[in-house]
N, C-alpha and C positions, 0 to 999 in steps of 0.2 A: 515523197514517202510513198513505200509500197506496203501492201498487206495481201498476204496470201494464205489461204485456208485450204488444206487438202486432206482428203481421206484416201488412204491407200488400202484397197480391200480386194484381195485376190483368192481365187479358188485355185490353190497350187501347193507346191512343196514349200517347205520352209525356207530352202535356199532361193527359190524363184522370188517369194515374198520379200525376203530380206533385200535382195538385189534390187527389186522394184522400189522399195522404200528408200534406199541409199540414192537411187537415180533420181528420185523425185526430189529428196532433199536438196541435192547438189545442183538440180536445175532450178530450184525455188530462188536462190541468190548465188551470185559468183564468189561470195566470201564464204560459202559453206562448201567444204570439200571432204572427200573421204580419204583418210590416210592408209587405209588397208588395201593391200594389192593381192593377198592371197585367200580371200573369202572362199572361192570355189573349192580349193584344196582342203580348206578347214572341215568342209561339209563332207569330204570323201572319207574321213576317219572316224569311225563310230565312236570311238572313245574321246573324241575331242569335245571342247566346249568352245563353239564358235565365238568369235568376238570381231568387232570392227571399231574403228575410232573415227569420228566427225569432228573436224576442226571448224570453229566459227571465227572467221577474220584472222586466223592464225594465233588468237589470244587465248581461247578456251578450247580444250579438247574433251570430248564426251566419248567414254568407252562404253560400248553396248556388249554385254556378254550374256551368253544363253546361261541359265541357271544350273541346267544339267548336262551331262554329256549326251551325245546325239543317240546313243544307244537306248536312252529313256525318254519317255514322252515329256513333253514341257509345253508352257503356254505364255512364257514371259522372258524378258531379258532385264538385267540389272544394268543401270545407267550410272556411271561414276564420273566425276570430273577428274581431271589430270593429277590432281593433288590426293585423289582417293578419299576425300573427305565427305563429299555429298554424294549419297546413293539413293536413287529410286528405283521403282520397278515399273516396267511398261509391259503391259498384258495385249497380247494378240489375239487372244481366245478365252473363252470362259471355262474350258475343260483341256486338260493335257492332252497333246496331239503328237504323234510319231512325226519325226522330221521330215521322213520320205512319204508320208501320207498326203493325198491331195485333199486338202481341207480349206474351208475359208478362214483366212487371217485378216486382221485389220489393225491399222494404226492411223492415227490422225494427228496432224501437226499445223501450226500457224506460224508464219514468219512476218514480222513487222520490222521495216528497215528504212532508214535514210541514209545520208552519206557518212554519218559518224557513229550511228547506233543500229545494233540488229538484236531482235529478240527471237529467239526459237522456243516454242512452246510446244510441248509433246504430250499426247493424250493416248490413253489406252483404248481399246476398242469400244468400250461402253461409256466412256467419259464423254460429257457434254463439252461442245467447244469453248465454254467458258471456264472449265474446271480442269486445267492441266495437270497431270502428274508431275512434270518436270518444266520448269521454265527458265531459260538461260538469256541473260542480257549481257550483251558486249559493247563497251564503248571504245572508240578508237579515233580519238581527234588529235591529229598530229602526232606528238610525242607522249601524249598522255592515253593510256590504256588500263583498262579494267574490266572486269567480268563480275556477276553476281548470279548465283543459282538459288531457286527455291524449289523445294519438293512438295508434294500434295499436303503431308501432315502439317507443314508450316503454313502453306497457302490456306488450308481448312481453318486453322486457328486464326489466322489474320482475317480472313473474310467474316468469321464470326464476331469479331470486334466491330461494334458499331461505328461507323464514321471513318474507319481506317481505310477500308477499300469499298468501292460501290460497284 
């Protein structure tokens, strides 16, 4: 079983920060991959809302999309599963920043994995590493596969119930 915790914190442009975040995620476990090949070109168009997709074991795809167009300041990405049902927000700063501005941006993540299960937990820049914004668990055991996602509002409710989660 492996357990990895990382903080990606860069004083850079948004493109450089997101690129570093993706590289770190895909290096954490060989079952995590980026499906997006045109990220750099997305950041060249000021009217674009850059997005990228992360695949977990080829079973769950998480789509990260900037909330506003590049011509506007921003500080978070929405994260949606491939069904478009579960959506959470992942904040990289506490104030909106221009994409081209050299500023500090941070995300945190944790990956827990064994041969048949992988969990990816994503944290905004201020979150403690025990309180993820989004947590995705994928199970791939032979021909049996499934995944589940929890977002912060559900996790907050669940942890407030005594005895359910400690």
